[in-house]
Residue, then its C-alpha position, 0 to 999 in steps of 0.5 A: x424477557x425470555x431466557x436465552x436458549x442454547x446456541x441462540x445469539x444475542x445482539x451483544x454476541x453479534x457485536x463481539x463477533x464483529x469486533x473480533x472479526x475486524x481485529x482479526x482482519x486488521x492483524x492479517x493486514x500489513x503492519x496491522x494497519x487498517x482503513x481509518x488508521x493514521x498513515x505512518x509518517x515517512x521521509x525517503x530519498x527518491x529516484x532523483x536524489x531529492x527527499x519525499x515525505x508523507x507530509x508532501x502529499x497533504x491535501x491530496x490522496x496518495x497511492x503508496x505501493x510497495x514492490x520487491x525489486x526494481x527491474x524484475x518482471x512483476x515490478x516492472x509491469x506494476x510500475x508501468x501500469x501505474x505510469x500508464x494511468x498517472x493522468x487518470x490518477x491526477x484527475x482523481x487528486x491522487x499522487x503515486x509513490x512506489x517504494x522498495x529497498x533498492x538503492x537510489x541508483x537502482x531506482x533511477x536506472x529502473x525509472x529511466x530504462x522503462x520511462x516510468x512516470x511515477x516517483x520511486x522511493x528508496x528505503x534501504x533501511x527498511x524502517x518505512x517498509x516495516x512501519x507499513x508491514x511491507x517487510x517480512x518473511x517470504x518463501x520461494x522454492x522452499x527457501x525462507x528470507x526477508x523481503x518486500x511484501x507486494x502491497x498497496x495503501x491508498x492514503x487520503x488527503x488527511x493522512x488516513x488510510x482509505x484502503x489496503x491491498x495486503x497481497x497484490x496480484x499485478x494484473x489489473x491492480x492499478x485499475x482497481x486502485x484507480x477505481x478506489x481513488x476515484x471513489x474518494x473524490x466522487x461527489 
């Protein structure tokens, strides 16, 4: 076998570089969660006062989207976009749950005011938000504070993360998530 020249890559180096790149990508994602990981279990109170848990979606896909605050412009648009596409998500065997740290009463008011067609969960403790990496330091006009990081997870019917959107821009996002959901059920 010929000697390796300086700067020449080996297959082993390529594998190590790929693993390092994957680890770096996972670390940059919310909570370090990556595609293929088991989704953290949760149990929340939803907008109607009932409880909702990850186990309730067994056998169906779940869009789990995190939004900073009910009834603000970006959050309202995102919720309305997911609501508008709800029947298309149903056809893709996919349920939708929006989660923020708002109290249940604020979630219910938000849902009623905008006639939203998606379930909203309240995580005032931020335990679930933290488990998904959706609670962290934010900055606005030079001021740093803790808050909900707008992000989305597509979880398959087996409870595994199928796709992660770590930093969401609202425009076109629901459509992008729908395409990913459809790909999960495509023959």
